[in-house]
C-alpha positions as CSV (number, residue, x, y, z in Angstrom):
1,M,101.8,0.0,-6.4
2,Q,102.5,0.4,-10.1
3,D,99.5,-1.7,-11.0
4,A,97.3,0.4,-8.7
5,L,98.7,3.6,-10.2
6,D,98.0,2.5,-13.8
7,L,94.5,1.4,-12.9
8,A,93.8,4.6,-11.0
9,R,95.0,6.6,-14.0
10,W,92.8,4.6,-16.4
11,Q,89.8,5.0,-14.1
12,F,90.2,8.7,-13.9
13,G,90.9,9.0,-17.6
14,I,87.7,7.0,-18.5
15,T,85.4,8.9,-16.2
16,T,86.9,12.3,-17.0
17,V,86.7,11.9,-20.8
18,Y,83.2,10.5,-20.6
19,H,82.1,13.4,-18.3
20,F,83.6,15.9,-20.6
21,I,81.3,14.8,-23.4
22,F,78.4,16.5,-21.7
23,V,80.2,19.5,-20.2
24,P,81.0,21.7,-23.3
25,L,77.5,21.1,-24.7
26,T,75.9,22.3,-21.5
27,I,78.2,25.3,-21.2
28,G,77.5,26.5,-24.8
29,L,74.0,25.3,-25.3
30,T,72.5,27.0,-22.3
31,P,73.3,30.6,-23.5
32,L,72.1,29.6,-27.0
33,V,68.7,28.4,-25.6
34,A,68.5,31.6,-23.6
35,L,69.2,33.5,-26.8
36,L,66.4,31.7,-28.6
37,Q,64.0,32.5,-25.7
38,T,65.2,36.1,-25.9
39,F,64.2,36.3,-29.5
40,W,60.7,34.9,-28.6
41,F,60.4,37.5,-25.8
42,R,61.4,40.4,-28.1
43,T,59.4,39.4,-31.2
44,G,56.5,37.3,-29.8
45,K,56.9,34.9,-32.8
46,D,55.8,31.4,-32.1
47,E,58.7,29.8,-34.0
48,W,61.2,31.1,-31.5
49,Y,59.2,29.6,-28.7
50,R,59.1,26.2,-30.4
51,L,62.8,26.3,-31.1
52,T,63.4,27.2,-27.4
53,R,61.4,24.2,-26.2
54,F,62.9,21.8,-28.7
55,F,66.5,22.6,-27.9
56,G,65.7,23.2,-24.2
57,K,64.5,19.6,-24.0
58,L,67.8,18.3,-25.4
59,L,69.7,20.6,-23.0
60,L,67.9,19.1,-20.0
61,I,68.8,15.6,-21.0
62,N,72.4,16.5,-21.4
63,F,72.4,18.5,-18.2
64,A,71.1,15.5,-16.2
65,L,73.7,13.2,-17.5
66,G,76.5,15.7,-16.9
67,I,75.5,15.9,-13.2
68,V,75.4,12.1,-12.7
69,T,78.8,11.6,-14.3
70,G,80.5,14.6,-12.6
71,I,79.8,13.4,-9.1
72,V,82.1,10.5,-9.5
73,Q,85.0,12.9,-10.1
74,E,84.8,14.3,-6.6
75,F,85.0,11.0,-4.9
76,Q,88.1,9.9,-6.8
77,F,90.2,12.7,-5.4
78,G,89.6,11.5,-1.8
79,L,89.9,7.7,-2.6
80,N,92.2,6.7,-5.4
81,W,94.2,10.0,-5.1
82,S,94.2,10.6,-1.4
83,E,97.9,11.6,-1.4
84,Y,97.1,14.3,-3.9
85,S,94.3,15.6,-1.8
86,R,96.5,15.6,1.3
87,M,99.2,17.6,-0.5
88,V,97.2,20.3,-2.3
89,G,93.7,19.9,-0.9
90,D,93.8,23.3,0.8
91,I,94.2,25.0,-2.5
92,F,92.5,22.6,-5.0
93,G,89.5,22.3,-2.7
94,A,88.8,26.1,-2.6
95,P,87.6,26.6,-6.2
96,L,85.8,23.3,-6.1
97,A,83.9,24.4,-3.0
98,M,83.0,27.7,-4.7
99,E,81.7,25.8,-7.7
100,A,79.5,23.6,-5.5
101,L,78.2,26.2,-3.1
102,A,77.7,29.1,-5.5
103,A,77.7,28.2,-9.2
104,F,76.0,24.8,-9.0
105,F,73.4,25.9,-6.6
106,I,72.5,28.9,-8.7
107,E,72.2,26.8,-11.9
108,S,70.3,24.0,-10.4
109,T,67.9,26.2,-8.6
110,F,67.1,28.5,-11.5
111,L,67.0,25.6,-13.9
112,G,64.2,24.1,-11.8
113,I,62.3,27.4,-11.8
114,W,62.8,27.6,-15.6
115,I,61.4,24.1,-16.1
116,F,58.3,24.6,-14.0
117,G,57.9,28.3,-14.6
118,W,56.3,28.2,-18.1
119,G,52.9,29.9,-17.7
120,R,53.5,30.6,-14.0
121,L,56.0,33.4,-14.3
122,S,55.9,36.5,-16.4
123,R,57.8,36.1,-19.6
124,G,60.5,38.6,-18.5
125,V,61.1,36.9,-15.2
126,H,61.1,33.5,-16.8
127,L,63.6,34.6,-19.4
128,L,65.8,35.9,-16.5
129,T,65.9,32.4,-15.0
130,I,67.5,30.8,-18.0
131,W,70.0,33.6,-18.4
132,L,70.9,33.1,-14.7
133,V,71.4,29.4,-15.5
134,A,73.7,30.3,-18.4
135,F,75.7,32.6,-16.2
136,A,76.0,30.0,-13.4
137,V,77.0,27.2,-15.8
138,N,79.9,29.3,-17.1
139,L,80.8,30.4,-13.6
140,S,81.0,26.8,-12.6
141,A,83.3,26.1,-15.6
142,F,85.5,29.0,-14.4
143,F,86.0,27.5,-10.9
144,I,86.7,24.0,-12.2
145,L,89.2,25.3,-14.8
146,A,90.9,27.4,-12.1
147,A,91.4,24.2,-10.0
148,N,92.8,22.4,-13.0
149,S,95.0,25.3,-14.0
150,F,96.6,25.2,-10.5
151,M,97.7,21.6,-11.3
152,Q,99.3,22.9,-14.5
153,Y,100.8,26.0,-12.9
154,P,100.8,26.2,-9.1
155,A,100.3,30.0,-8.7
156,G,98.9,31.5,-5.5
157,A,100.3,28.8,-3.2
158,T,103.3,28.2,-1.0
159,F,104.9,25.1,0.4
160,D,104.6,24.5,4.2
161,P,107.8,22.6,5.2
162,D,106.4,21.7,8.6
163,L,103.2,20.1,7.3
164,Q,104.9,19.0,4.1
165,R,102.0,20.2,2.0
166,A,100.8,23.2,0.0
167,A,99.2,26.1,1.7
168,M,97.1,28.9,0.3
169,A,99.0,32.1,-0.3
170,N,96.7,34.2,-2.5
171,L,93.3,33.0,-3.7
172,G,93.1,35.7,-6.3
173,E,96.3,34.3,-8.0
174,V,94.8,30.8,-7.9
175,L,91.6,31.9,-9.6
176,F,93.1,34.5,-12.0
177,S,96.5,33.2,-12.9
178,T,97.7,33.6,-16.5
179,L,97.0,30.0,-17.3
180,S,93.6,30.0,-15.6
181,L,92.3,32.9,-17.7
182,S,93.7,31.6,-20.9
183,T,92.2,28.1,-20.3
184,F,88.8,29.6,-19.5
185,W,88.8,31.6,-22.7
186,H,89.8,28.6,-24.8
187,T,87.3,26.2,-23.1
188,I,84.4,28.6,-23.4
189,S,85.2,29.1,-27.1
190,T,85.3,25.4,-27.6
191,S,82.0,24.9,-25.8
192,F,80.2,27.4,-28.1
193,V,81.7,25.5,-31.1
194,V,80.4,22.2,-29.7
195,A,76.9,23.7,-28.9
196,G,76.7,25.6,-32.2
197,T,77.6,22.5,-34.2
198,F,75.0,20.6,-32.2
199,M,72.2,23.1,-32.8
200,G,73.2,24.0,-36.4
201,G,73.7,20.4,-37.4
202,I,70.4,19.2,-36.1
203,A,68.5,22.2,-37.5
204,I,70.1,21.8,-40.9
205,W,69.1,18.1,-40.9
206,W,65.5,19.2,-40.3
207,V,65.7,21.9,-42.9
208,V,66.7,19.4,-45.6
209,R,64.2,16.9,-44.5
210,A,61.4,19.5,-44.4
211,V,62.3,20.8,-47.9
212,R,62.2,17.3,-49.4
213,A,58.9,16.7,-47.7
214,G,57.5,19.9,-49.3
215,Q,57.1,21.5,-45.8
216,Q,58.6,24.9,-46.7
217,E,57.1,26.7,-43.7
218,S,58.6,24.2,-41.3
219,A,61.9,24.5,-43.1
220,L,62.0,28.2,-42.6
221,V,61.5,27.7,-38.9
222,Y,64.4,25.3,-38.6
223,R,66.5,27.6,-40.7
224,K,66.4,30.2,-37.9
225,G,67.7,27.6,-35.5
226,A,70.4,26.7,-37.9
227,A,71.4,30.3,-38.4
228,V,71.8,30.8,-34.6
229,G,73.9,27.7,-34.2
230,L,76.1,28.3,-37.3
231,W,76.8,31.9,-36.4
232,A,77.8,30.7,-32.9
233,V,80.3,28.3,-34.5
234,L,81.7,31.0,-36.8
235,I,82.2,33.6,-34.0
236,A,83.4,31.1,-31.4
237,G,85.7,29.4,-34.0
238,I,87.5,32.7,-34.6
239,S,87.8,33.2,-30.9
240,L,89.0,29.6,-30.6
241,I,91.9,30.4,-33.0
242,F,93.1,33.3,-31.0
243,S,92.5,31.6,-27.6
244,G,94.4,28.5,-28.8
245,H,97.3,30.6,-30.0
246,H,97.4,32.5,-26.7
247,Q,97.2,29.3,-24.6
248,A,99.9,27.6,-26.7
249,Q,102.2,30.6,-25.9
250,V,101.4,30.4,-22.2
251,I,102.0,26.6,-22.1
252,T,105.3,27.0,-24.1
253,E,106.5,29.3,-21.3
254,L,105.1,27.4,-18.3
255,Q,105.3,23.7,-19.5
256,P,108.2,23.5,-22.0
257,T,108.3,19.7,-21.8
258,K,104.6,19.5,-22.9
259,M,105.0,21.7,-26.0
260,A,108.3,20.1,-26.9
261,A,106.6,16.7,-26.9
262,A,103.6,18.1,-28.8
263,E,106.0,19.1,-31.6
264,L,108.5,16.2,-31.2
265,L,111.2,18.9,-30.9
266,C,114.1,16.8,-29.6
267,T,116.7,19.6,-29.3
268,T,116.5,23.4,-29.1
269,P,117.3,25.0,-32.4
270,T,120.5,27.0,-32.4
271,G,121.1,30.4,-33.8
272,D,118.2,32.4,-35.4
273,E,116.9,29.7,-37.7
274,G,113.7,29.3,-35.7
275,A,111.7,26.1,-35.3
276,G,109.4,24.6,-37.9
277,F,105.9,23.2,-37.2
278,T,105.7,19.5,-38.0
279,V,102.3,18.5,-39.4
280,I,102.9,14.7,-39.7
281,A,105.6,12.7,-38.0
282,F,106.3,9.2,-36.7
283,G,108.6,7.9,-34.1
284,E,109.8,9.4,-30.9
285,C,112.9,11.4,-29.8
286,T,115.4,9.0,-28.4
287,Q,116.9,9.5,-25.0
288,E,120.3,9.7,-26.5
289,A,119.3,12.5,-28.8
290,I,117.8,14.4,-25.8
291,E,120.7,13.9,-23.5
292,N,123.4,14.4,-26.1
293,P,122.0,16.8,-28.7
294,D,123.8,16.6,-32.0
295,P,122.2,18.2,-35.1
296,D,124.0,15.7,-37.4
297,Q,122.7,12.5,-35.7
298,E,119.4,10.8,-36.1
299,D,116.9,11.7,-33.4
300,G,114.4,8.8,-33.9
301,V,111.7,11.0,-35.6
302,T,110.6,10.8,-39.2
303,R,109.0,14.1,-40.2
304,L,106.9,14.0,-43.3
305,I,105.6,17.6,-43.5
306,T,107.3,20.5,-41.7
307,I,106.5,24.2,-42.2
308,P,109.6,26.3,-41.5
309,K,109.6,28.9,-38.7
310,L,105.9,28.4,-38.0
311,L,106.4,26.9,-34.6
312,S,108.6,29.8,-33.5
313,W,105.9,32.2,-34.7
314,L,103.1,30.3,-32.9
315,A,105.2,30.1,-29.7
316,W,106.6,33.7,-29.5
317,T,105.0,35.5,-32.5
318,E,108.5,35.7,-34.0
319,G,109.6,33.5,-36.8
320,D,113.3,33.4,-35.6
321,A,112.5,33.0,-31.9
322,Q,114.1,30.1,-30.1
323,V,111.7,27.4,-28.9
324,T,112.7,25.1,-26.1
325,G,113.4,21.5,-27.1
326,M,113.2,18.4,-24.9
327,D,116.9,18.7,-24.2
328,S,116.8,22.2,-22.7
329,A,113.5,21.6,-20.9
330,E,114.7,18.4,-19.3
331,K,118.0,20.0,-18.3
332,A,116.1,22.9,-16.6
333,L,114.2,20.5,-14.5
334,D,117.3,18.5,-13.7
335,D,119.1,21.6,-12.5
336,A,116.2,22.8,-10.5
337,Y,115.1,19.7,-8.7
338,L,117.8,17.0,-8.9
339,T,121.3,16.4,-7.9
340,A,123.9,15.4,-10.5
341,E,123.6,11.7,-9.4
342,E,119.8,11.7,-9.7
343,A,119.6,13.5,-13.1
344,S,120.0,10.4,-15.2
345,E,117.4,8.5,-13.3
346,I,114.3,10.5,-14.0
347,D,112.7,11.0,-17.4
348,W,110.7,14.3,-17.3
349,I,109.3,14.0,-20.9
350,P,105.6,13.1,-21.2
351,P,104.5,10.3,-23.6
352,Q,105.5,11.7,-26.9
353,G,103.2,9.9,-29.3
354,V,100.0,10.6,-27.4
355,T,100.9,14.2,-26.8
356,F,101.9,14.8,-30.5
357,W,98.8,13.2,-32.1
358,T,96.1,14.4,-29.7
359,F,97.3,18.0,-30.3
360,R,96.8,17.5,-34.1
361,L,93.6,15.5,-33.9
362,M,92.1,18.2,-31.7
363,I,92.8,20.8,-34.4
364,A,91.9,18.5,-37.4
365,L,88.5,17.4,-36.0
366,G,87.5,20.9,-35.1
367,A,87.8,21.8,-38.8
368,F,84.6,19.8,-39.5
369,S,82.6,22.4,-37.6
370,A,84.3,25.3,-39.5
371,V,83.3,23.7,-42.8
372,L,79.8,23.2,-41.6
373,A,79.4,26.8,-40.5
374,V,80.8,28.2,-43.8
375,V,78.9,25.8,-46.1
376,G,75.7,26.0,-44.0
377,L,75.5,29.8,-43.8
378,W,76.2,30.0,-47.6
379,A,73.4,27.5,-48.4
380,L,71.0,29.3,-46.1
381,R,71.9,32.9,-47.0
382,G,69.2,35.4,-47.9
383,G,66.4,33.4,-46.4
384,R,67.1,30.4,-48.6
385,T,66.5,26.8,-47.6
386,S,68.2,23.7,-49.0
387,G,67.4,20.1,-49.8
388,S,71.0,19.2,-50.5
389,G,71.9,15.6,-49.5
390,F,75.5,16.6,-49.1
391,L,74.6,19.4,-46.6
392,K,72.4,16.9,-44.6
393,S,75.2,14.3,-44.5
394,W,77.9,16.8,-43.6
395,A,75.7,18.1,-40.8
396,I,75.3,14.6,-39.3
397,L,78.9,13.8,-39.8
398,S,80.0,17.0,-38.1
399,L,77.9,16.5,-34.9
400,P,80.3,14.2,-33.0
401,M,83.5,15.8,-34.3
402,P,83.8,18.8,-31.8
403,F,83.0,16.5,-28.9
404,I,85.9,14.2,-29.9
405,A,88.1,17.1,-30.6
406,G,87.4,18.5,-27.1
407,A,88.2,15.1,-25.6
408,F,91.5,15.0,-27.4
409,G,92.2,18.5,-26.1
410,W,91.8,17.3,-22.5
411,I,93.9,14.2,-23.1
412,F,96.6,16.4,-24.5
413,T,96.4,18.7,-21.5
414,E,96.5,16.0,-18.9
415,I,98.9,13.5,-20.6
416,G,101.3,16.4,-21.5
417,R,101.7,17.3,-17.9
418,Q,103.2,13.9,-17.0
419,P,105.0,12.7,-15.0
420,F,103.5,15.3,-12.7
421,I,100.1,15.7,-11.3
422,V,101.1,19.2,-10.1
423,Y,103.6,20.6,-12.6
424,P,106.7,22.5,-11.1
425,V,107.5,26.1,-11.9
426,V,110.4,26.1,-14.4
427,T,112.5,29.1,-15.0
428,L,114.3,28.9,-18.4
429,S,115.7,32.4,-18.6
430,P,115.1,35.7,-16.9
431,E,112.9,37.1,-19.6
432,H,110.6,34.0,-19.3
433,V,109.9,34.3,-15.6
434,M,106.2,34.4,-14.9
435,T,104.7,36.6,-12.2
436,G,102.2,35.6,-9.5
437,V,104.2,32.6,-8.1
438,A,105.2,32.4,-4.4
439,E,108.9,32.3,-3.6
440,S,108.7,28.8,-2.0
441,T,107.0,27.1,-5.0
442,K,110.2,25.2,-5.8
443,E,109.0,22.4,-3.5
444,L,105.4,22.7,-4.7
445,H,105.2,19.9,-7.2
446,L,103.9,16.4,-7.1
447,A,104.7,13.4,-9.2
448,T,101.6,11.4,-10.3
449,A,103.2,8.2,-8.9
450,D,103.4,9.9,-5.5
451,A,99.8,11.1,-5.6
452,V,97.9,7.8,-5.6
453,S,96.5,6.4,-2.4
454,P,98.8,4.0,-0.6
455,V,96.0,1.9,0.9
456,V,93.6,1.4,-2.1
457,G,94.7,-1.8,-3.8
458,A,94.6,-2.8,-7.4
459,G,91.7,-5.3,-6.9
460,S,89.4,-2.5,-5.6
461,I,90.3,-0.3,-8.5
462,V,89.7,-3.1,-11.0
463,L,86.2,-3.6,-9.6
464,T,85.4,0.1,-9.8
465,V,86.8,0.5,-13.3
466,I,84.7,-2.4,-14.5
467,S,81.6,-1.1,-12.6
468,F,82.0,2.5,-13.8
469,T,82.6,1.4,-17.4
470,L,79.5,-0.7,-17.5
471,I,77.3,2.0,-15.7
472,Y,78.6,4.6,-18.1
473,L,77.9,2.4,-21.1
474,V,74.3,2.1,-19.9
475,L,74.1,5.9,-19.4
476,A,75.7,6.5,-22.8
477,I,73.0,4.3,-24.5
478,A,70.3,6.0,-22.5
479,W,71.7,9.5,-23.5
480,F,71.9,8.6,-27.2
481,Y,68.4,7.0,-27.2
482,L,66.8,10.0,-25.5
483,M,68.7,12.5,-27.7
484,K,67.8,10.6,-30.9
485,R,64.2,10.1,-29.8
486,Y,63.5,13.8,-29.1
487,T,65.5,15.1,-32.0
488,S,63.5,12.8,-34.4
489,K,60.3,14.2,-33.0
490,G,61.2,17.7,-34.1
491,L,59.2,20.8,-33.2
492,N,55.9,20.4,-31.4
493,Y,53.4,22.4,-33.4
494,E,50.4,21.1,-31.4
495,E,51.6,22.7,-28.1
496,A,49.8,25.9,-27.2
497,I,51.9,28.9,-26.3
498,P,51.7,29.3,-22.5
499,E,50.0,32.4,-21.2
500,V,50.7,33.6,-17.7
501,K,47.9,32.8,-15.4
502,A,46.7,35.4,-12.9
503,D,45.6,32.8,-10.4
504,L,47.3,29.4,-10.1
505,D,45.5,26.4,-8.8
506,E,47.6,25.5,-5.8
507,S,45.9,22.1,-5.4
508,K,47.6,20.9,-8.6
509,P,51.2,19.8,-8.1
510,L,54.0,21.1,-10.3
511,T,54.6,18.8,-13.2
512,F,57.6,18.3,-15.5
513,S,56.0,19.4,-18.8
514,Y,58.8,18.2,-21.1
């Protein structure tokens, strides 16, 4: 069973991280493409139309790959993780059903109308279709994140002792829990950083290339696309700082083991000294240090750079506030869910090294986009264009960084929840009690080891892991090839601006004009 569990976790991790490559780009790029088309609608200038078509083409490639890779996720819940689906399917399935029946249908329907509607719909109606796609894409993200947030914080549900599974108590609390809203804010901000870096980086690359080729008019067109992308990065980046700070505070309260592991905080600081933020550290907190905290003993961690009191301020906006260490967090779980005899048998702390470093890599790689936005906007200020080789190189270097940062963010979120697939409600002190949780949620938690299917063997999972990895490798090559091909082509200046026809020839079938 342990082999099947490890393989099932690897399979879900591989498919989820790969799928998440496409998700934030689609979420952020769709509104940006709609914004480009809005500028064309308002100004009537051809350059906005050509930018819309150029980035719209890249959006469609990414959208298609996102759908293909996302379908696999649904099947894994019912196959490899059937015990999870049995336990919390009544709650977890509700937002997923809403996403499929409402959001996905809206986005796919109006995306099709947008694709085939050039020259067939009035410009205003056609513009409305892409904005409806943008709305539905973000609505879809909301439902998915609400489902994931329930796994992190089971609000809105109760435990049915007769059926031995979760039951819906309040759908509103599932969708609009404290963690759900915070996660949505943070993820949407991340998506605009990803999409803005993508749009700004590609446009800057073309600006430099056009300047060096003496094509100043073309450089000015790409400059407009770069400005839209870089301003999106700057605005979303500021939002990301605040949303990340808020989410860290929520997680500190709801999942103390995750944040303690993210900081390698072995013991809870005493008195009013506060907790420092460790920038770089190696090693892990020993079980001895966690179970028998002693400030004078070695805890197994070598901290190279620590900023005093910063962690306390980040967690509670007070430099002297107490931050829960692994010792207190583990004891709270022991007291709530185990007998004295069982307490020494279970390790509640998630993998420390992975949790610690993914949290920092997420932040560090996101800084590439911030530098690109500041340097790029400065270089392009006041209508200027630039032929700087450094700017061109930094733009290309920055393109993958927010994608990787986002992947590290999801790894941190999911690994930091272990050993649970549904994290229990933990009450540390009366002032830290969260609202919106049913009284009977004490039993509403599920260990990852208990969520895997009891009938799917390791051999079957090995076969699917290999198959999915190979298929996804082919899809990744195809995605990269198509993105590179159409990016390298640049704007299509030969394409005529479509005019709305009064009478359509119904004998001609609709064609995919991209």
